[in-house]
C-alpha positions as CSV (number, residue, x, y, z in Angstrom):
1,M,32.9,10.9,-30.9
2,S,33.3,12.8,-27.8
3,I,35.0,11.3,-24.7
4,K,32.5,12.6,-22.4
5,T,29.5,11.5,-24.1
6,Y,30.9,7.8,-24.6
7,P,30.5,6.7,-20.7
8,L,27.0,8.2,-20.8
9,R,25.9,6.2,-23.7
10,A,27.4,2.9,-22.4
11,L,25.7,3.7,-19.1
12,L,22.4,4.4,-20.7
13,I,22.7,0.9,-22.8
14,I,23.5,-1.1,-19.7
15,V,20.5,0.5,-17.8
16,L,18.0,-0.6,-20.7
17,L,19.7,-4.2,-20.7
18,Q,19.0,-4.5,-17.1
19,L,15.2,-3.4,-17.5
20,Y,14.8,-5.6,-20.3
21,A,16.3,-8.5,-18.3
22,C,14.0,-8.1,-15.6
23,A,10.9,-8.0,-17.8
24,A,11.7,-11.1,-19.3
25,Q,12.0,-12.8,-15.9
26,Q,8.3,-11.8,-15.2
27,P,6.0,-15.1,-15.1
28,T,4.1,-15.8,-18.4
29,M,0.5,-16.8,-18.0
30,V,-1.9,-17.9,-20.7
31,N,-4.2,-14.7,-19.8
32,S,-1.5,-12.1,-19.1
33,N,-3.2,-9.2,-20.8
34,P,-5.5,-7.5,-18.6
35,P,-8.9,-8.1,-19.4
36,S,-11.1,-5.8,-21.7
37,A,-14.4,-4.2,-20.8
38,D,-16.1,-6.7,-23.0
39,Y,-14.4,-9.6,-21.3
40,E,-15.3,-8.2,-18.0
41,Q,-19.1,-7.7,-18.9
42,A,-19.2,-11.2,-20.3
43,T,-17.5,-12.7,-17.2
44,N,-19.9,-10.8,-14.9
45,K,-22.8,-12.4,-17.0
46,A,-21.6,-15.6,-16.7
47,S,-21.5,-15.5,-13.0
48,R,-25.1,-14.5,-12.8
49,P,-27.5,-17.5,-11.5
50,A,-29.6,-17.2,-14.9
51,M,-29.9,-15.1,-17.8
52,A,-32.2,-12.1,-17.7
53,A,-35.1,-11.9,-20.3
54,A,-33.8,-8.7,-21.7
55,E,-30.3,-10.5,-22.5
56,H,-32.2,-13.3,-24.2
57,A,-34.6,-10.9,-26.2
58,A,-31.3,-8.9,-27.2
59,D,-29.5,-12.1,-28.2
60,R,-32.5,-13.4,-30.3
61,Q,-32.9,-10.2,-32.3
62,A,-29.1,-10.3,-33.1
63,A,-29.3,-13.7,-34.3
64,E,-32.2,-12.5,-36.8
65,T,-30.5,-9.5,-37.9
66,Q,-27.1,-11.0,-38.6
67,E,-27.9,-13.2,-40.9
68,E,-24.8,-12.2,-43.3
69,L,-21.9,-13.2,-41.3
70,S,-19.2,-12.4,-43.6
71,P,-16.1,-13.3,-42.4
72,P,-16.1,-15.0,-39.0
73,E,-15.2,-12.9,-35.9
74,P,-11.4,-12.0,-35.9
75,E,-9.3,-13.8,-33.1
76,Q,-8.7,-11.3,-30.4
77,T,-6.4,-13.1,-28.3
78,E,-4.2,-14.9,-30.6
79,A,-1.0,-14.6,-28.6
80,Q,-2.8,-16.0,-25.6
81,E,-4.3,-19.1,-27.8
82,V,-1.0,-20.0,-29.1
83,K,0.6,-19.9,-25.6
84,A,-2.2,-22.1,-24.1
85,I,-1.7,-24.6,-26.9
86,E,2.0,-24.7,-26.8
87,K,1.8,-25.3,-23.1
88,L,1.0,-28.8,-23.0
89,A,3.4,-29.7,-20.2
90,V,1.0,-27.7,-17.8
91,D,-0.8,-30.4,-15.5
92,D,-3.4,-28.5,-13.4
93,D,-5.5,-30.6,-11.4
94,K,-9.1,-29.5,-12.0
95,S,-10.9,-32.6,-11.9
96,A,-12.8,-31.7,-8.8
97,S,-14.3,-28.9,-10.4
98,E,-14.9,-30.0,-14.0
99,P,-18.6,-29.8,-15.0
100,A,-20.3,-33.2,-15.1
101,A,-20.4,-33.0,-19.0
102,L,-16.7,-33.7,-19.1
103,K,-16.8,-36.7,-17.2
104,V,-19.1,-38.7,-19.1
105,Q,-17.1,-39.7,-22.0
106,N,-20.0,-41.7,-23.8
107,L,-21.7,-38.4,-24.6
108,Y,-19.4,-38.0,-27.5
109,D,-18.5,-39.9,-30.5
110,F,-15.6,-37.8,-31.4
111,P,-12.6,-38.4,-29.3
112,V,-12.7,-35.8,-26.9
113,T,-9.5,-34.8,-24.6
114,I,-9.5,-32.4,-21.8
115,N,-6.5,-30.4,-21.4
116,P,-5.5,-26.7,-20.8
117,Q,-6.1,-25.7,-24.4
118,V,-9.6,-27.3,-24.4
119,R,-10.3,-25.5,-21.2
120,Y,-9.1,-22.3,-22.7
121,Y,-11.8,-22.8,-25.5
122,L,-14.4,-23.7,-23.1
123,D,-13.5,-20.3,-21.6
124,Y,-13.5,-18.8,-25.0
125,F,-17.2,-19.6,-25.9
126,Q,-18.4,-19.2,-22.4
127,N,-17.0,-15.8,-21.5
128,Q,-14.8,-14.2,-24.2
129,H,-17.2,-14.6,-27.2
130,R,-20.4,-15.3,-25.0
131,A,-22.9,-13.2,-27.2
132,S,-21.5,-14.8,-30.7
133,S,-21.6,-18.4,-29.1
134,R,-25.1,-17.7,-28.1
135,R,-26.2,-16.6,-31.5
136,W,-24.3,-19.6,-33.3
137,L,-26.3,-21.9,-30.8
138,I,-29.6,-20.4,-31.7
139,R,-28.8,-20.6,-35.3
140,S,-27.5,-24.2,-35.4
141,G,-31.0,-25.4,-34.7
142,R,-31.5,-25.0,-38.7
143,Y,-29.0,-27.4,-39.8
144,L,-28.2,-29.8,-37.0
145,T,-31.0,-32.3,-37.7
146,M,-30.3,-32.5,-41.3
147,I,-26.3,-32.9,-40.8
148,K,-26.6,-35.4,-38.3
149,A,-28.9,-37.5,-40.3
150,K,-26.4,-37.5,-43.2
151,L,-23.6,-38.2,-40.8
152,V,-25.5,-41.2,-39.4
153,K,-26.2,-42.5,-43.0
154,A,-22.5,-42.1,-43.9
155,G,-21.4,-44.1,-40.5
156,M,-19.4,-41.0,-39.4
157,P,-19.3,-39.4,-35.8
158,T,-22.4,-37.1,-35.3
159,D,-20.2,-34.9,-33.3
160,L,-18.8,-33.5,-36.6
161,A,-22.0,-31.7,-37.0
162,Y,-20.5,-29.0,-34.7
163,L,-17.6,-28.4,-37.2
164,P,-19.5,-25.5,-38.9
165,M,-19.9,-23.7,-35.6
166,I,-16.3,-23.0,-35.5
167,E,-16.0,-22.6,-39.3
168,S,-18.9,-20.3,-40.1
169,G,-21.0,-19.8,-37.1
170,Y,-23.7,-21.8,-39.0
171,T,-24.0,-19.1,-41.4
172,L,-24.4,-20.2,-45.3
173,T,-22.9,-16.8,-46.6
174,A,-19.9,-16.6,-44.4
175,Y,-16.8,-15.5,-46.4
176,S,-13.3,-15.8,-45.0
177,R,-10.1,-13.6,-45.8
178,A,-8.7,-16.7,-47.6
179,R,-12.0,-16.8,-49.7
180,A,-13.5,-19.9,-47.9
181,V,-17.2,-19.7,-48.5
182,G,-20.3,-21.0,-47.1
183,L,-21.4,-23.1,-43.9
184,W,-18.4,-25.5,-44.3
185,Q,-16.0,-23.0,-45.8
186,F,-14.9,-24.8,-48.7
187,M,-12.4,-23.3,-50.9
188,R,-13.2,-23.0,-54.5
189,G,-10.8,-25.9,-55.8
190,T,-11.9,-28.3,-53.1
191,A,-15.5,-27.5,-53.6
192,I,-15.3,-28.5,-57.3
193,N,-13.3,-31.5,-56.7
194,Y,-15.9,-32.8,-54.2
195,G,-18.7,-32.3,-56.8
196,L,-20.1,-28.8,-56.0
197,T,-20.9,-26.4,-58.9
198,V,-19.3,-22.9,-58.5
199,N,-20.0,-20.3,-61.3
200,S,-21.1,-16.9,-61.6
201,Y,-24.8,-18.0,-61.4
202,V,-24.6,-20.9,-58.7
203,D,-22.4,-21.5,-55.7
204,E,-23.3,-24.6,-54.1
205,R,-20.9,-23.8,-51.3
206,C,-23.8,-21.8,-49.8
207,D,-26.4,-24.9,-50.4
208,P,-26.6,-26.2,-46.8
209,I,-27.5,-29.7,-48.1
210,K,-24.9,-30.2,-51.1
211,S,-22.2,-28.5,-49.2
212,T,-23.0,-31.0,-46.2
213,E,-22.7,-33.8,-48.4
214,A,-19.5,-32.6,-50.0
215,A,-17.9,-31.9,-46.5
216,I,-18.9,-35.5,-45.5
217,R,-17.1,-36.9,-48.6
218,Y,-14.2,-34.8,-47.8
219,L,-13.8,-35.7,-44.2
220,R,-14.4,-39.5,-44.9
221,A,-11.7,-39.1,-47.5
222,L,-9.2,-37.6,-44.8
223,Y,-10.4,-40.2,-42.3
224,G,-9.3,-43.1,-44.7
225,Q,-5.9,-41.4,-45.2
226,F,-5.0,-40.9,-41.6
227,N,-7.5,-43.1,-39.6
228,S,-7.8,-40.6,-36.9
229,W,-10.5,-37.9,-36.3
230,P,-8.5,-35.3,-34.9
231,L,-6.1,-35.7,-37.9
232,A,-8.9,-35.8,-40.4
233,V,-10.2,-32.5,-38.8
234,A,-6.7,-30.9,-38.8
235,A,-6.3,-31.7,-42.4
236,Y,-9.6,-30.3,-43.1
237,N,-8.1,-27.2,-42.0
238,A,-4.5,-27.4,-43.0
239,G,-4.7,-29.6,-46.1
240,E,-3.9,-33.3,-46.1
241,G,-0.4,-32.5,-47.5
242,K,0.7,-30.4,-44.5
243,I,-0.4,-33.1,-42.1
244,Q,1.2,-35.9,-44.0
245,K,4.4,-33.8,-43.9
246,A,4.1,-33.5,-40.3
247,I,3.7,-37.0,-39.4
248,R,6.7,-38.1,-41.5
249,R,8.8,-35.3,-39.8
250,Y,8.0,-36.3,-36.2
251,H,7.3,-39.9,-36.8
252,S,4.0,-39.5,-35.0
253,N,0.4,-39.9,-36.0
254,D,-1.0,-38.2,-32.8
255,F,-2.3,-34.8,-33.2
256,W,-1.3,-33.6,-29.7
257,E,2.2,-34.9,-30.1
258,L,2.3,-32.8,-33.6
259,A,1.1,-29.7,-32.0
260,R,3.8,-29.6,-29.6
261,H,6.2,-28.6,-32.4
262,R,6.4,-25.5,-34.6
263,Y,5.6,-27.0,-37.8
264,L,2.0,-26.7,-37.9
265,R,0.3,-23.0,-38.2
266,A,-1.0,-21.8,-34.9
267,E,-4.6,-21.7,-36.7
268,T,-4.3,-25.5,-37.0
269,K,-3.0,-26.2,-33.8
270,R,-6.0,-24.4,-31.9
271,Y,-8.6,-25.9,-34.6
272,V,-9.0,-29.2,-32.9
273,P,-9.2,-28.2,-29.3
274,K,-11.6,-25.4,-30.4
275,L,-13.9,-28.1,-32.1
276,I,-13.7,-30.2,-28.9
277,A,-14.8,-27.5,-26.8
278,A,-17.7,-26.3,-29.3
279,I,-18.9,-30.0,-29.1
280,I,-19.0,-29.9,-25.3
281,V,-20.5,-26.5,-25.1
282,S,-23.2,-27.2,-27.8
283,K,-24.2,-30.6,-26.2
284,N,-24.3,-29.2,-22.7
285,P,-25.2,-25.4,-23.1
286,A,-27.1,-25.0,-19.6
287,E,-23.8,-26.0,-17.9
288,Y,-21.8,-23.4,-19.5
289,G,-24.5,-20.7,-18.9
290,F,-26.6,-20.9,-22.1
291,K,-29.8,-21.2,-20.7
292,N,-33.5,-20.7,-22.1
293,I,-32.0,-21.0,-25.7
294,V,-34.8,-21.0,-28.3
295,Y,-33.3,-22.8,-31.3
296,D,-34.1,-21.7,-35.0
297,K,-36.4,-24.3,-36.4
298,P,-35.1,-27.0,-38.7
299,L,-34.7,-26.4,-42.3
300,R,-37.9,-27.3,-44.1
301,F,-38.8,-26.8,-47.8
302,E,-40.2,-28.4,-51.2
303,E,-38.5,-28.7,-54.4
304,A,-39.9,-27.3,-57.4
305,R,-38.7,-26.7,-61.2
306,V,-38.9,-23.6,-62.9
307,P,-37.8,-22.3,-66.5
308,S,-34.0,-20.6,-66.7
309,Y,-33.6,-17.2,-65.7
310,T,-36.5,-17.1,-63.3
311,S,-36.4,-14.4,-60.7
312,L,-36.7,-15.4,-57.2
313,R,-38.9,-12.3,-56.5
314,A,-41.2,-14.0,-59.1
315,V,-41.1,-17.3,-57.3
316,A,-42.1,-15.5,-54.1
317,L,-45.1,-13.7,-55.7
318,A,-46.3,-16.6,-57.1
319,C,-46.0,-18.6,-53.8
320,G,-47.4,-15.8,-51.9
321,V,-44.8,-15.4,-49.5
322,N,-41.9,-12.8,-48.3
323,Y,-39.0,-12.6,-50.7
324,R,-36.5,-12.8,-47.8
325,V,-38.0,-16.5,-47.1
326,V,-37.4,-17.7,-50.8
327,R,-34.1,-16.1,-50.9
328,Q,-32.9,-17.7,-47.7
329,L,-33.8,-21.2,-49.1
330,N,-32.0,-20.5,-52.5
331,R,-28.7,-18.7,-51.0
332,F,-26.7,-20.7,-53.5
333,L,-28.1,-18.7,-56.5
334,R,-25.7,-15.9,-56.7
335,R,-27.8,-13.6,-59.0
336,G,-31.4,-14.3,-57.5
337,I,-32.5,-16.0,-60.8
338,S,-32.3,-19.7,-61.8
339,P,-29.3,-20.5,-64.1
340,P,-29.4,-21.2,-67.8
341,A,-30.2,-25.1,-67.9
342,P,-31.6,-27.5,-70.4
343,G,-35.1,-27.8,-69.8
344,S,-35.7,-26.6,-66.0
345,Y,-33.9,-26.1,-63.0
346,E,-34.6,-27.1,-59.3
347,I,-35.3,-24.5,-56.6
348,R,-36.6,-24.6,-53.2
349,V,-39.9,-23.2,-51.9
350,P,-41.5,-23.4,-48.4
351,P,-43.5,-26.3,-47.4
352,G,-46.9,-26.5,-49.3
353,K,-45.9,-24.0,-51.9
354,A,-44.8,-26.2,-54.7
355,A,-48.3,-26.5,-56.3
356,E,-49.2,-23.0,-55.9
357,L,-45.8,-21.9,-57.7
358,S,-46.7,-24.3,-60.6
359,R,-50.3,-22.9,-60.9
360,N,-49.2,-19.0,-60.5
361,L,-45.7,-18.6,-61.9
362,P,-47.3,-18.5,-65.5
363,R,-49.4,-15.4,-64.5
364,V,-46.2,-13.5,-63.0
365,Y,-45.4,-10.7,-65.5
366,A,-42.2,-8.7,-65.3
367,S,-42.7,-4.9,-65.6
368,T,-39.3,-3.3,-66.4
369,K,-39.1,0.4,-65.7
370,T,-36.1,2.6,-66.7
371,H,-34.9,5.8,-64.9
372,Y,-31.8,7.9,-65.2
373,K,-29.0,9.0,-63.2
374,T,-26.6,11.9,-63.9
375,H,-22.9,11.4,-64.3
376,I,-20.3,14.1,-64.5
377,V,-17.3,13.1,-66.5
378,R,-14.0,13.5,-64.6
379,R,-10.5,13.4,-65.6
380,H,-9.1,10.1,-66.5
381,D,-13.0,8.6,-66.9
382,T,-13.4,6.1,-69.5
383,I,-16.5,4.6,-71.0
384,G,-15.3,1.0,-69.9
385,R,-14.5,2.4,-66.2
386,I,-18.1,4.2,-66.1
387,C,-19.9,1.1,-67.5
388,R,-18.1,-1.2,-64.8
389,F,-18.9,1.0,-62.0
390,Y,-22.5,1.2,-63.1
391,K,-22.8,-2.2,-64.3
392,I,-24.0,-1.5,-67.8
393,S,-23.0,-2.5,-71.2
394,K,-21.0,0.1,-73.6
395,M,-23.8,0.0,-76.2
396,T,-26.4,0.7,-73.7
397,L,-24.3,4.1,-72.5
398,L,-23.7,5.1,-75.9
399,R,-27.4,4.8,-76.8
400,A,-28.8,6.5,-73.9
401,N,-26.5,9.4,-74.6
402,N,-26.7,9.4,-78.4
403,L,-22.9,9.0,-78.8
404,R,-21.4,7.3,-81.7
405,K,-17.5,7.3,-80.2
406,A,-16.3,6.4,-76.9
407,K,-14.6,9.6,-76.5
408,L,-15.3,11.6,-73.6
409,R,-14.5,15.3,-72.1
410,P,-14.3,16.2,-68.6
411,G,-17.4,18.1,-67.5
412,R,-19.7,16.3,-69.9
413,Y,-23.1,15.1,-68.4
414,L,-24.0,11.5,-69.0
415,R,-27.3,9.9,-68.7
416,I,-27.0,6.5,-66.8
417,P,-30.0,4.5,-67.2
418,V,-31.3,2.5,-64.2
419,T,-33.5,-0.6,-64.7
420,T,-35.7,-2.0,-62.0
421,T,-38.0,-4.8,-62.6
422,R,-41.2,-5.2,-60.9
423,Y,-43.4,-8.4,-60.8
424,V,-47.1,-8.4,-61.1
425,L,-49.4,-11.4,-60.8
426,L,-52.0,-11.0,-63.6
427,S,-55.7,-12.2,-63.0
428,K,-56.6,-15.4,-64.6
429,R,-58.6,-13.4,-67.1
430,E,-55.9,-10.9,-67.9
431,Y,-53.5,-13.9,-68.3
432,K,-55.6,-15.8,-70.6
433,W,-56.1,-12.8,-72.9
434,R,-52.2,-12.2,-73.2
435,L,-51.6,-15.7,-73.6
436,A,-54.0,-16.0,-76.4
437,G,-53.7,-12.3,-77.8
438,R,-57.5,-12.4,-79.0
439,G,-58.6,-8.8,-79.1
440,N,-62.4,-8.2,-78.9
441,G,-63.4,-9.8,-82.4
442,K,-65.8,-12.8,-82.9
443,P,-64.0,-15.9,-83.5
444,L,-63.4,-17.6,-87.0
445,K,-63.9,-21.3,-87.0
446,H,-61.9,-23.8,-88.8
447,R,-62.7,-27.4,-88.9
448,I,-59.8,-29.6,-89.1
449,R,-59.3,-31.8,-92.2
450,R,-57.6,-35.0,-92.6
451,G,-53.8,-34.8,-93.0
452,E,-53.6,-31.1,-91.7
453,T,-51.5,-30.2,-88.8
454,L,-51.7,-27.2,-86.3
455,A,-48.6,-25.6,-87.8
456,K,-50.1,-25.8,-91.4
457,I,-53.4,-24.1,-90.2
458,A,-51.3,-21.5,-88.2
459,R,-49.3,-20.6,-91.4
460,R,-52.8,-20.2,-93.2
461,Y,-54.2,-17.6,-90.6
462,H,-50.6,-16.1,-90.1
463,V,-50.3,-17.0,-86.3
464,T,-48.2,-19.1,-84.5
465,P,-48.9,-22.7,-83.5
466,Q,-48.4,-22.1,-79.8
467,R,-51.1,-19.2,-79.9
468,L,-53.6,-21.4,-81.9
469,A,-53.2,-24.2,-79.1
470,A,-53.9,-21.6,-76.4
471,W,-56.9,-20.4,-78.0
472,N,-58.5,-23.7,-78.2
473,G,-57.0,-25.1,-74.7
474,L,-54.7,-27.6,-76.4
475,H,-51.7,-28.7,-73.9
476,S,-49.7,-29.6,-77.0
477,V,-49.4,-28.5,-80.7
478,N,-49.7,-32.2,-81.7
479,Q,-53.1,-32.6,-79.7
480,I,-55.5,-32.4,-83.0
481,R,-57.8,-34.8,-84.7
482,A,-59.7,-34.6,-87.9
483,G,-63.0,-33.3,-87.5
484,R,-62.4,-31.0,-84.6
485,M,-63.4,-27.4,-84.8
486,L,-60.8,-24.9,-84.1
487,L,-61.5,-21.0,-82.9
488,I,-59.4,-18.2,-84.4
489,Y,-59.6,-14.8,-83.0
490,P,-59.1,-11.8,-85.4
491,G,-57.3,-9.8,-82.7
492,G,-54.4,-12.3,-83.3
493,L,-54.1,-12.1,-87.1
494,A,-51.1,-10.2,-88.8
495,A,-53.8,-9.2,-91.4
496,E,-56.1,-7.2,-89.1
497,Q,-53.1,-5.1,-87.5
498,R,-52.5,-1.6,-88.3
499,N,-49.5,0.5,-87.5
500,I,-49.5,3.7,-85.0
501,Y,-46.6,5.5,-83.5
502,Y,-46.1,6.2,-79.9
503,Q,-43.7,8.7,-78.5
504,V,-42.3,7.3,-75.1
505,R,-42.9,9.6,-71.8
506,G,-41.4,9.9,-68.6
507,G,-42.2,7.0,-66.2
508,D,-43.1,4.6,-69.4
509,S,-42.0,1.2,-69.5
510,L,-42.8,-1.4,-72.1
511,W,-45.0,-3.2,-69.8
512,T,-47.2,-0.1,-69.0
513,I,-47.4,0.7,-72.9
514,A,-48.3,-2.9,-73.6
515,R,-51.1,-2.9,-71.1
516,K,-52.3,0.7,-72.6
517,F,-52.5,-0.9,-76.0
518,N,-53.6,-4.4,-75.2
519,T,-50.6,-6.0,-76.6
520,Q,-47.3,-7.6,-75.0
521,A,-43.8,-6.1,-74.3
522,D,-41.9,-8.8,-76.1
523,S,-44.1,-7.9,-79.3
524,I,-43.2,-4.1,-78.8
525,K,-39.5,-5.2,-78.7
526,R,-39.7,-7.3,-81.8
527,W,-41.4,-4.6,-83.8
528,N,-38.7,-1.8,-82.9
529,N,-35.7,-4.3,-83.0
530,L,-35.0,-3.5,-79.4
531,K,-32.2,-5.5,-77.9
532,D,-33.5,-4.8,-74.1
533,N,-35.9,-3.4,-72.2
534,L,-34.2,0.1,-72.4
535,I,-36.5,3.1,-73.5
536,H,-36.2,6.7,-72.8
537,P,-38.5,9.6,-73.2
538,G,-38.8,11.0,-76.6
539,L,-38.2,7.6,-78.3
540,K,-40.8,6.5,-81.0
541,L,-41.9,3.3,-81.1
542,V,-44.0,1.4,-83.7
543,L,-46.9,-0.5,-82.3
544,K,-49.2,-2.9,-84.4
545,I,-52.7,-2.4,-83.1
546,A,-55.5,-4.6,-84.1
547,D,-58.6,-2.9,-85.8
548,A,-61.8,-2.8,-83.9
549,G,-63.8,-3.9,-86.6
């Protein structure tokens, strides 16, 4: 090192250290960062005497369009929040300017403490996140009545009904970075432990009723462990083990005392004051600038049972309502269909629609249509990778391209079958014909003899007992008696059928072909050993058609 450069470098280091020392001596404020443009805009809005009609309309539209809040909005001022929470020794006298809501403690049944960190979150809802807070308040109208009723029944503070505001913004499908899901942001393991079903068909974390009941069970268990609602709520966020260790480490069961120390995460430290601020703002919205809020209507529905694998689109058609209405009531059905279940499965429909669903659902017919996309094989493409991308089976891809082996070469064109399903509500006349499969022939007559069963008669005429029952309006295959006359239609007999061949054309589906030849799609699949509804132009199908004479 040169002798001349050494003093220069030493002098430069000394200057930098002095600048750093000066910067460190600057006073640190909770809101030391300059306010952003959004923050200034929100503050200006808060200072207006009343919310303009245009702002209210825009907020209402945002609440309707932002139904899928996946994850909750990120914390934009984490450093400021941590400083506000850790600065517990600050004692600024604001009692003269506090809103009246803060002075009336009997408004709340959750322990409400007013301190700098709670005031910080009051400002957080009122100014920093004003637009989001307004949407959350609007959306809370759907669930508050139900949640509070269940809390009252459980003998717990009704103010806990505002916990979903800070968890999910009252959104059923909220999904966090930690993979917590739903209104109450349950992790998968905790959800299962408290009685919720989580599998590939159903995720009851997105069921507002069942997830609320599970959250109440969990919070009641936490309160039983800590005998303190602030600690129970903190444990809901951090886990009971974390709070138990903090209590043992600092020999205190006071949340605010535990929050003074570094052991708890910043997220947990700000969780309780954030909830208290949410409770205060939600119960006194006008005092914090949220005026003229039109809350969403409370959740209303009827329950109805449907067979396994019933599509919600079919349910909506049978009920005569928009699909989105039925989907919103059944967000817990991950695939939009009822899961496989013994007997039937209970779903939710709009009020007054259960009877209509039961009456019309048997007449809903699924029309499946297949069209094709083109995929150019690239280097490193494999059959498995392509199938995963397009969500089809390997066998389907091989059959659609007449491939015997799963080897591909770059540059090859593959046909990718894309299946769409459309649901049609059949007329009563067409439904009865499809159910019975009568054709146009005159009925045969058979008088039931003593000792005969419907199954025995059905075998004689080469039909199924169910079809024979349908022809004669029998509600059960056991509902027969000696001497009764049964009608048997020739169009349903195997002996009256002949085989024809039909070549599939572009735009054909099993349903359109079945309608054209007065038969059923399931029968075409059975006659041709089809494992699914996939057909393609050029395929020859065997059809069994009833003779006219």
